[in-house]
C-alpha positions as CSV (number, residue, x, y, z in Angstrom):
1,M,58.8,-16.3,-54.4
2,A,58.3,-13.0,-56.2
3,K,59.6,-9.8,-54.7
4,V,57.2,-6.9,-55.2
5,A,57.6,-3.3,-54.3
6,V,54.5,-1.3,-53.3
7,V,55.0,2.4,-53.7
8,L,53.0,4.5,-51.3
9,S,52.3,8.3,-51.6
10,G,51.6,9.1,-47.9
11,C,48.6,8.0,-45.9
12,G,45.0,9.1,-46.6
13,V,43.0,9.4,-49.7
14,Y,42.9,13.2,-50.0
15,D,46.6,13.9,-49.6
16,G,48.4,10.5,-49.7
17,A,47.9,6.8,-50.6
18,E,44.4,5.5,-50.5
19,I,44.4,3.3,-47.5
20,H,41.9,0.7,-48.6
21,E,43.7,0.2,-52.0
22,S,47.1,0.0,-50.2
23,V,46.0,-2.5,-47.6
24,I,44.1,-4.7,-50.2
25,T,47.2,-4.7,-52.4
26,L,49.4,-5.7,-49.4
27,L,47.0,-8.4,-48.2
28,A,46.6,-9.9,-51.7
29,L,50.4,-10.1,-52.1
30,D,50.9,-11.6,-48.7
31,R,48.2,-14.2,-49.3
32,A,49.9,-15.2,-52.5
33,G,53.2,-15.7,-50.8
34,A,55.0,-12.7,-52.3
35,E,57.8,-10.9,-50.6
36,V,56.8,-7.3,-50.2
37,V,59.0,-4.2,-50.1
38,I,57.0,-1.1,-49.1
39,T,58.7,2.1,-50.3
40,A,58.0,5.8,-50.7
41,P,59.8,8.9,-51.7
42,D,61.3,10.8,-48.8
43,I,59.8,14.2,-49.7
44,E,57.4,16.7,-48.2
45,Q,53.7,16.3,-49.1
46,A,52.2,18.9,-51.4
47,H,49.8,19.8,-48.5
48,V,47.9,18.2,-45.6
49,V,44.2,17.7,-45.7
50,N,41.9,17.3,-42.7
51,H,40.2,14.0,-43.7
52,L,37.2,14.8,-41.4
53,T,36.3,18.1,-43.1
54,G,38.1,17.8,-46.4
55,D,39.8,21.1,-45.9
56,V,43.5,21.8,-46.5
57,A,45.2,22.2,-43.1
58,S,46.9,25.5,-43.5
59,G,50.5,25.6,-42.1
60,Q,50.8,21.9,-41.5
61,K,53.7,19.9,-43.1
62,R,54.2,16.2,-43.3
63,R,56.6,13.9,-45.2
64,V,55.4,11.2,-47.6
65,A,57.7,8.4,-46.2
66,E,56.7,9.1,-42.6
67,E,53.1,9.1,-43.4
68,A,53.4,5.9,-45.5
69,A,55.0,4.3,-42.5
70,R,51.6,4.4,-40.8
71,I,50.3,1.9,-43.4
72,A,53.5,-0.1,-43.4
73,R,53.7,-0.4,-39.7
74,G,57.0,1.4,-39.8
75,A,58.8,-0.6,-42.5
76,V,59.3,1.8,-45.4
77,T,62.3,2.0,-47.6
78,D,63.5,5.2,-49.4
79,L,62.3,5.0,-53.0
80,A,65.6,6.6,-54.1
81,K,67.5,3.5,-53.0
82,L,65.3,1.0,-54.8
83,K,66.6,-0.5,-58.0
84,A,64.7,-2.6,-60.6
85,A,67.3,-5.2,-60.4
86,E,66.4,-5.9,-56.8
87,I,62.6,-6.6,-57.4
88,D,60.4,-8.6,-59.7
89,A,57.5,-6.3,-60.0
90,I,56.2,-2.9,-58.7
91,I,52.6,-1.7,-57.8
92,F,51.4,1.8,-57.3
93,P,48.2,2.2,-55.3
94,G,46.1,5.3,-55.9
95,G,44.8,8.1,-53.8
96,F,45.4,11.8,-54.3
97,G,48.9,11.3,-53.2
98,A,49.7,9.7,-56.6
99,A,48.4,12.9,-58.2
100,K,49.8,15.4,-55.6
101,N,53.0,13.8,-54.3
102,L,54.2,11.3,-56.8
103,S,53.1,13.6,-59.6
104,S,51.5,17.0,-60.0
105,Y,48.4,15.9,-61.9
106,A,46.0,17.2,-59.4
107,F,47.4,20.7,-59.8
108,D,48.7,20.8,-63.4
109,G,46.4,18.3,-65.2
110,P,47.9,17.0,-68.5
111,D,51.0,19.2,-67.9
112,L,51.9,17.2,-64.9
113,K,55.4,16.7,-63.7
114,V,56.4,13.3,-62.1
115,N,58.7,12.8,-59.1
116,P,62.1,11.9,-60.5
117,E,62.5,8.8,-58.5
118,V,59.0,7.5,-59.5
119,E,59.9,8.2,-63.1
120,R,63.3,6.5,-62.7
121,I,62.1,3.3,-61.2
122,T,59.1,3.1,-63.6
123,V,61.4,3.4,-66.6
124,E,63.9,0.9,-65.1
125,M,61.1,-1.6,-64.6
126,A,59.7,-1.1,-68.2
127,K,63.2,-1.5,-69.8
128,A,63.8,-4.7,-67.7
129,K,60.4,-6.0,-68.9
130,K,59.2,-6.4,-65.3
131,P,55.5,-6.0,-64.5
132,I,54.0,-2.7,-63.3
133,G,50.7,-2.6,-61.5
134,T,49.0,0.8,-61.4
135,I,45.7,1.5,-59.5
136,C,43.0,4.1,-59.5
137,I,44.4,7.5,-60.6
138,A,48.1,6.2,-60.6
139,P,47.8,5.0,-64.3
140,V,47.8,8.7,-65.4
141,M,51.4,9.2,-64.2
142,T,52.4,5.7,-65.4
143,A,51.1,6.4,-68.9
144,K,52.9,9.8,-68.9
145,I,56.2,8.3,-67.7
146,L,56.2,5.4,-70.2
147,A,55.1,7.7,-73.1
148,G,58.1,9.9,-72.3
149,A,60.3,6.8,-72.6
150,G,58.8,5.9,-76.0
151,I,56.5,3.2,-74.7
152,K,52.8,3.4,-75.6
153,A,51.1,1.6,-72.8
154,T,47.5,0.7,-72.5
155,V,46.0,1.5,-69.1
156,T,42.6,2.3,-67.5
157,I,41.3,4.7,-65.0
158,G,37.7,3.4,-65.5
159,N,35.6,5.6,-67.8
160,D,36.1,9.2,-67.0
161,A,36.3,10.9,-70.5
162,G,38.4,13.9,-69.4
163,T,41.1,11.8,-67.7
164,A,41.1,9.2,-70.5
165,G,41.6,12.1,-72.9
166,H,44.7,13.2,-71.0
167,I,46.1,9.6,-71.1
168,N,45.5,9.4,-74.9
169,G,47.1,12.8,-75.3
170,F,50.3,11.7,-73.7
171,G,50.6,9.1,-76.6
172,A,49.4,6.3,-74.4
173,A,46.1,4.4,-74.9
174,H,43.2,4.4,-72.5
175,Q,40.8,1.4,-72.4
176,A,37.5,1.6,-70.5
177,C,37.1,-0.9,-67.8
178,A,34.5,-2.0,-65.1
179,V,35.2,-1.4,-61.5
180,D,35.8,-5.1,-60.8
181,D,38.0,-5.8,-63.8
182,I,41.6,-5.1,-65.0
183,V,43.3,-4.0,-68.2
184,V,46.3,-6.1,-69.0
185,D,48.9,-4.7,-71.5
186,E,50.8,-8.0,-72.1
187,N,53.3,-6.5,-74.5
188,N,54.4,-3.7,-72.1
189,R,53.7,-5.8,-68.9
190,V,51.4,-3.1,-67.4
191,V,48.3,-4.0,-65.4
192,S,45.8,-1.4,-64.3
193,T,42.4,-1.3,-62.5
194,P,39.9,1.6,-61.7
195,A,39.4,0.8,-57.9
196,Y,38.1,4.0,-56.3
197,M,37.9,5.8,-59.6
198,L,34.6,3.9,-59.9
199,A,34.2,1.9,-56.7
200,D,31.3,2.7,-54.3
201,S,32.5,0.1,-51.7
202,I,35.6,-1.5,-50.4
203,K,34.5,-4.9,-51.9
204,E,34.2,-3.3,-55.4
205,A,37.7,-1.9,-55.1
206,A,39.0,-5.2,-53.8
207,A,37.7,-7.2,-56.7
208,G,39.8,-5.4,-59.3
209,I,42.8,-5.0,-57.1
210,E,42.9,-8.7,-56.3
211,K,42.8,-9.5,-60.0
212,L,45.6,-7.0,-60.6
213,V,47.8,-8.6,-58.0
214,A,47.2,-12.0,-59.5
215,A,48.0,-10.8,-63.0
216,V,51.2,-9.0,-61.9
217,L,52.4,-12.1,-60.0
218,R,51.6,-14.3,-63.1
219,M,53.8,-12.0,-65.2
220,C,56.7,-12.5,-62.7
221,G,56.7,-16.2,-63.9
């Protein structure tokens, strides 16, 4: 049985992990019989967004791990304690949390900084040749991390030219992809899918995510 870590960036598309993407990932892993470890960095969110209005909730503060626990039904481990040796694969769902909490892409664009623990575990997994799944906007930070480690990964965020240009600019490679498909970098063991970068419905997001989970688990052997 493969043991897979799912890294959440909070709870809610505008300031945390995209809930549909996260739950679809967890469901697909469970249906496949994988052992799942849900993890998140124990840090403060960049900000809090009112998901009813889309406005930043001035003065509010929330922590990423505490918010991720809403999706995990309480069972969230501290990312700082996770080691590549303990797992067979890792998956990063999207949502703005990946671009605000796990990295600063939403604020800094191609000059983004990545959370040190996210960078550490990603590099550990890559060096151990263990599969990395990355969804929606998360492939941007994945590409940045791996390029910094001298690994030119091929990933997708769908077909947005500006974001694809940033990925290529890191020294990685972007490949256009349909909403219901995946891009598999067999050499570097990285799997990505556009999900809500392109999806207009939960079933469209699910189609690609389910393929991604299957590919990640196949790579676990």
